[in-house]
N, C-alpha and C positions, 0 to 999 in steps of 0.2 A: 297684920296690923303693924304700923310703924310708929314709934314714938322716940322721944329723945331723953327719956328717963330710964334708968339713971344716967345722968350726964357723964360722958367719958372724960373727966377732968385730965387725967394723966395723958391720954391719947391726944387730946386737943392741945394741951401744953407742949407736948413733944412735937406735934405737927407744926405748931406755930412758933417754935422756939427761935428760929432764925429770921422770922419776919420782923419788919419794922412797922408796917401798917397792915391792918386787917379790916376789910369792909364786909360787914355782915348785913345782908339784905334779907329782910323777912317781911311777912305779910300780917303779923300780929304784934300787938304791944299791950303792956299792962299800964294803965294810967298811973302815973306817979313813979313807975319803975322803969319804963322804957321798953325796948325790945327784949323779949324773953330770951332768945338765942344770943343776942348781943350781950346781955347781962351775964349769961353763963360763960360766954367766951371771954368777957372781961375778967370774970372771977378766975377762970382757968389760966389766964396769962398774967395774973397779979404778980408783980415783982420782976417781970420781964420787960425789956425796953420796947414794948409793942403798943402802938396806938390802935385802939379798936373804934371803928366808925360804925355806929349803929344806925341803920337806914330802914325805914318802913316804906314798903312799896306796894302798890296794887290795892290801896284802900278803896272800898266800895266797888270792887270788881274792875277798877281801872287797869288797863293793860300796862305791863312793864315792858317798855320797848328797848331795843338795842341802843337807840340814840340816847334815851334817858340814862341808861347804864353807862354808856361811854362818857356822857356829860358828867355824871357823878364821879367816875374815876378820874377824869380830867380835873374836876374841882378838888378832889382829895389830894391829888398829886401837886396841884398848884397852891394848896393850903387854904382854899376857900371854904372848907368844911371844918367845923370845930369838933374834934373827937370827944369833947366833953358833953356835947348836946345831941339829943335824938334828932335825926334828920328825916324829913318826909319827902320822898321822891316825887317830883312834879306837883308839889302843893303850892297853890297860889297864895302866898302869905299875905299879900295886900288884900285879897278878897276876904280872907279869914279875919284880918285886922279890922276891916270895915264892919263886918258882922259883929265882932266883939265890941267895937265902939258903939254900934247901934244898940246892943244889949246894955252897955253901961249907961247910956243916955236914958234907958227905960222906955225908949220909943219903940213900941211894937217889937218886943224881944223875940218873938217867934212867929211863924215857923221858920227856923234858920235855913233849912235847905231851900225853901222857896225864895227867900230873900236873896241868897247867894246865886241861885239860878237866874233870878231877875237881873241881878247886878252884871252878870256876864252875857245877858241877852238871850238866854235859852227859853225863858218863860216871859210872856208878855206882861207888862205892868198891868196890875188890876186883876190878874187871873186868880189870885188867892186873897183878894181883899175882902 
């Protein structure tokens, strides 16, 4: 069995002590807390001049591609990713915003997955009506 508890604070701190940016890519997150490994990494590097970028990838079994990871690293290096915010790799934010707005309007708030699939053309309109 493999686990990350107890978290090796001293070892992580030492390993990252010369870094200026650290990108943590993980497949799980805690609502309200962000990525679990990212948060532990941030705690281990507290006080060091290190920016920790917490990235959740592969949600719902979505593949994590080399192209996506290259794009992510390019975005981090170019300053297009905020290290203070949790980032979701390959998430269609416009699609999520449309569904959130649909929910706010009270207009058929669910089922969310089917609404979003219809919005991107994967499910025919009326299939879940």
